[in-house]
C-alpha positions as CSV (number, residue, x, y, z in Angstrom):
1,M,-4.9,-34.8,19.6
2,L,-4.6,-34.2,23.4
3,A,-8.2,-33.2,23.6
4,E,-9.6,-35.9,21.3
5,D,-7.6,-38.7,23.0
6,G,-8.5,-37.5,26.5
7,F,-5.0,-36.7,27.5
8,R,-5.5,-32.9,28.1
9,D,-6.8,-33.1,31.6
10,D,-4.3,-35.8,32.6
11,S,-1.5,-33.7,31.2
12,L,-2.5,-30.6,33.2
13,R,-3.0,-32.6,36.4
14,I,0.5,-34.3,36.1
15,M,2.1,-30.9,35.4
16,K,0.5,-29.3,38.5
17,E,1.6,-32.2,40.7
18,I,5.2,-32.1,39.5
19,Q,5.4,-28.4,39.8
20,K,4.4,-28.7,43.4
21,L,7.2,-31.2,44.1
22,S,9.9,-29.6,41.9
23,P,9.2,-26.0,40.9
24,N,12.5,-25.7,39.0
25,C,12.0,-28.7,36.8
26,Q,12.2,-27.9,33.1
27,E,9.1,-28.7,31.1
28,V,9.2,-30.1,27.6
29,K,6.1,-29.9,25.4
30,H,5.6,-32.5,22.7
31,A,2.9,-32.8,20.0
32,S,1.2,-35.8,21.6
33,V,2.1,-35.7,25.3
34,I,3.5,-33.3,27.8
35,S,6.7,-34.6,29.2
36,V,8.6,-33.2,32.1
37,F,12.4,-33.6,32.1
38,V,15.5,-32.0,33.5
39,W,18.1,-30.5,31.1
40,C,16.2,-31.5,27.9
41,F,15.1,-29.7,24.8
42,C,11.8,-29.8,22.9
43,F,11.4,-32.1,19.9
44,P,8.1,-31.1,18.4
45,A,6.4,-33.0,15.6
46,T,3.9,-31.3,13.3
47,F,0.5,-30.7,15.0
48,N,-2.7,-28.8,14.3
49,E,-3.9,-25.4,15.6
50,T,-5.9,-27.0,18.4
51,V,-2.8,-28.6,19.9
52,K,-0.7,-25.6,19.2
53,N,-3.1,-23.3,21.1
54,F,-3.3,-25.8,24.0
55,V,0.5,-25.8,24.3
56,S,0.7,-22.0,24.1
57,R,-1.8,-21.7,27.0
58,T,0.0,-24.2,29.2
59,V,3.7,-23.1,28.5
60,K,4.9,-20.5,31.0
61,E,5.6,-17.0,29.6
62,D,9.3,-17.3,30.2
63,H,9.6,-20.4,28.1
64,N,11.0,-20.5,24.6
65,K,8.5,-21.5,21.9
66,L,9.6,-22.1,18.3
67,F,7.1,-22.9,15.6
68,V,8.1,-23.7,12.1
69,K,5.6,-22.9,9.4
70,K,4.5,-25.8,7.3
71,E,5.1,-23.7,4.2
72,E,8.8,-23.4,5.1
73,L,9.2,-27.2,4.8
74,S,10.8,-28.0,1.5
75,L,9.8,-30.3,-1.4
76,D,13.0,-29.6,-3.2
77,A,14.9,-32.6,-2.0
78,V,13.2,-35.0,-4.4
79,K,11.9,-34.9,-8.0
80,Q,8.1,-35.2,-8.3
81,Y,6.3,-36.5,-11.3
82,K,2.7,-37.1,-12.3
83,V,1.6,-40.0,-14.4
84,N,-1.8,-40.0,-16.1
85,C,-3.4,-43.5,-16.0
86,P,-6.7,-44.2,-17.8
87,D,-7.9,-46.6,-15.1
88,E,-6.9,-48.5,-12.0
89,L,-5.5,-51.4,-14.0
90,S,-3.2,-48.9,-15.8
91,K,-1.8,-47.9,-12.4
92,L,-0.7,-51.5,-11.8
93,E,0.8,-51.7,-15.3
94,V,2.8,-48.5,-14.7
95,I,4.2,-49.9,-11.4
96,K,5.0,-53.3,-12.8
97,D,6.3,-52.4,-16.3
98,Y,8.2,-49.2,-15.6
99,I,8.8,-48.2,-12.0
100,F,9.6,-51.7,-10.6
101,E,11.6,-52.8,-13.6
102,L,13.7,-49.7,-13.8
103,G,13.9,-49.1,-10.0
104,E,14.8,-52.6,-9.1
105,N,18.3,-51.8,-8.0
106,L,17.7,-48.2,-6.8
107,G,16.8,-48.8,-3.2
108,Q,13.5,-49.3,-1.4
109,T,10.0,-48.1,-2.4
110,I,7.0,-47.1,-0.4
111,I,3.6,-47.1,-2.1
112,F,1.0,-44.9,-0.4
113,V,-2.7,-45.7,-0.7
114,R,-5.7,-44.0,0.9
115,T,-7.6,-46.9,2.6
116,R,-7.0,-50.2,4.3
117,E,-9.0,-51.9,1.6
118,S,-6.8,-50.4,-1.1
119,A,-3.7,-51.6,0.7
120,R,-5.2,-55.2,0.8
121,V,-6.3,-55.2,-2.8
122,L,-3.0,-53.7,-4.2
123,H,-0.9,-56.1,-2.0
124,K,-2.8,-59.1,-3.3
125,A,-2.5,-57.9,-7.0
126,L,1.2,-57.4,-6.8
127,V,1.8,-60.7,-4.9
128,D,-0.2,-62.5,-7.6
129,M,2.1,-60.9,-10.2
130,G,5.0,-62.5,-8.4
131,Y,6.4,-59.5,-6.5
132,E,7.6,-59.8,-2.9
133,V,5.9,-56.9,-1.2
134,T,4.6,-56.2,2.3
135,A,1.7,-54.0,3.4
136,I,1.0,-52.1,6.6
137,Q,-2.2,-50.3,7.7
138,G,-3.9,-49.3,10.9
139,A,-6.0,-52.4,11.4
140,L,-2.9,-54.6,12.1
141,D,-2.0,-55.2,15.7
142,H,1.2,-53.7,17.1
143,G,3.1,-57.0,16.8
144,E,2.3,-57.4,13.1
145,R,3.2,-53.7,12.4
146,D,6.5,-53.9,14.3
147,K,7.4,-57.1,12.4
148,I,6.7,-55.6,9.0
149,I,8.5,-52.3,9.8
150,K,11.6,-54.2,11.1
151,E,11.8,-56.4,8.0
152,F,11.6,-53.3,5.8
153,K,14.2,-51.4,7.9
154,D,16.5,-54.5,7.8
155,G,16.3,-54.5,4.0
156,L,14.5,-57.9,4.0
157,T,11.7,-56.4,1.9
158,Q,12.2,-53.8,-0.8
159,V,8.6,-52.6,-1.4
160,L,6.2,-51.5,1.3
161,I,2.5,-50.6,0.7
162,S,1.2,-48.3,3.4
163,T,-1.7,-46.1,4.3
164,D,-0.8,-42.8,5.9
165,V,0.2,-44.6,9.1
166,L,3.8,-44.3,7.9
167,A,3.5,-40.9,6.2
168,R,5.0,-39.1,9.2
169,G,8.1,-39.7,11.2
170,F,9.3,-42.8,9.4
171,D,12.9,-42.5,8.5
172,Q,14.5,-45.1,6.3
173,Q,17.7,-44.0,4.5
174,Q,17.3,-46.6,1.7
175,V,13.9,-45.3,0.5
176,N,14.5,-43.6,-2.9
177,L,11.1,-44.0,-4.5
178,V,7.7,-43.0,-3.3
179,I,4.6,-43.9,-5.3
180,N,1.3,-42.1,-4.5
181,Y,-1.0,-44.8,-5.8
182,D,-3.8,-42.6,-4.3
183,L,-3.5,-38.9,-3.7
184,P,-4.1,-37.9,-0.1
185,I,-7.4,-36.1,0.5
186,K,-9.0,-34.5,3.6
187,Y,-11.6,-36.7,5.2
188,T,-15.0,-35.2,5.6
189,P,-18.2,-36.6,7.3
190,H,-19.8,-37.0,3.9
191,Y,-18.4,-37.9,0.5
192,T,-17.9,-34.9,-1.7
193,R,-17.4,-35.0,-5.5
194,E,-14.5,-32.5,-5.3
195,P,-12.6,-33.2,-2.0
196,D,-9.8,-31.1,-1.0
197,P,-6.2,-32.5,-0.9
198,D,-4.5,-33.1,2.3
199,C,-1.4,-31.0,1.5
200,E,0.3,-31.7,4.8
201,V,0.0,-35.4,4.3
202,Y,1.3,-35.1,0.8
203,L,4.3,-33.2,2.2
204,H,5.1,-35.9,4.6
205,R,4.7,-38.7,2.1
206,V,7.1,-37.0,-0.3
207,G,9.5,-36.6,2.7
208,R,9.9,-40.4,3.0
209,A,12.1,-40.4,-0.1
210,G,15.6,-39.0,-0.3
211,R,16.2,-38.9,3.4
212,F,19.6,-37.7,4.9
213,G,20.6,-35.9,1.7
214,R,20.1,-38.8,-0.6
215,K,18.4,-38.6,-4.0
216,G,14.7,-39.5,-4.4
217,A,11.8,-39.5,-6.8
218,V,8.0,-39.4,-6.3
219,F,5.5,-40.7,-8.8
220,N,1.9,-39.5,-8.5
221,L,-0.5,-41.8,-10.3
222,I,-3.4,-39.7,-11.7
223,C,-6.6,-41.3,-12.7
224,G,-9.5,-39.2,-14.0
225,E,-10.6,-35.6,-13.7
226,R,-11.0,-35.8,-9.9
227,D,-7.4,-36.7,-9.4
228,E,-6.3,-34.0,-11.8
229,K,-8.1,-31.3,-9.8
230,I,-6.6,-32.6,-6.5
231,M,-3.1,-32.6,-8.1
232,G,-3.7,-29.1,-9.3
233,K,-4.7,-27.9,-5.9
234,I,-1.5,-29.5,-4.4
235,E,0.6,-27.7,-7.0
236,A,-1.1,-24.4,-6.2
237,H,-0.8,-24.8,-2.5
238,F,3.0,-25.3,-2.7
239,G,3.5,-22.9,-5.6
240,T,5.1,-25.5,-7.7
241,S,4.7,-27.2,-11.1
242,I,5.1,-31.0,-11.1
243,N,6.5,-32.5,-14.2
244,E,4.4,-34.9,-16.2
245,V,5.6,-38.2,-17.5
246,K,3.8,-37.7,-20.8
247,E,4.2,-41.2,-22.3
248,C,4.2,-44.5,-20.5
249,S,7.4,-45.7,-22.0
250,E,10.7,-47.0,-20.7
251,D,12.5,-44.0,-22.1
252,E,10.2,-41.5,-20.3
253,F,10.7,-43.2,-17.0
254,K,14.4,-43.6,-17.5
255,G,14.6,-39.8,-18.2
256,A,12.6,-39.1,-15.0
257,L,14.8,-41.3,-12.9
258,K,18.0,-39.8,-14.4
259,A,16.7,-36.3,-13.7
260,A,16.2,-37.4,-10.1
261,G,19.8,-38.6,-10.0
262,L,18.9,-42.2,-9.5
263,L,20.2,-43.6,-12.8
């Protein structure tokens, strides 16, 4: 991120200047910027190997460096389910007829989609059905995004549609349900028939539910063979087996929510 956004050289220059003025100043390395504070500790977010290697090169040898492996992060805090949907319309019906109806009084819901266009289309479809939902994606300006997030945090809206702009670092205690309308995939320069899942993004999406020790459930909507293969790769990556809601019925979804401790 530092290299791609052009901050690497600026960070190194600032560090050298401050070290000249205050050699004993304590340095704190963060995922996106290099900050220099006195009497502070490091609060690292997740970052890729490029940034990790850059930080490792710039941190002095006598500094402490703690890296947590992504595999050590846990998916156990929430119950995960997969729901097979014959087509896109079926996804809407599952959300409307089961998840929304049964989860109406369970807390807030985040629906993750893959693209801005998907966010727009799904938002319009749910609004046309009479649901009060909001949608956030990267094309919105900062003012609009801040307004939508504040309304959601204040509990003024119960359902938020989002691209992966909110997959990381968004903590909202009242979120008990996450719906993966689209499974996360790694972006490649060219479209491939069998894309690889973005397991790290999946981990962060799941982590939006059941924060601060609360109960939570995640429903993955699977549509077609391509989604089934992506879901299978996610299960293999995390060494887990995700339960399937075998029938689209009220009893099945009630059972899933009860198992998650939400009913």
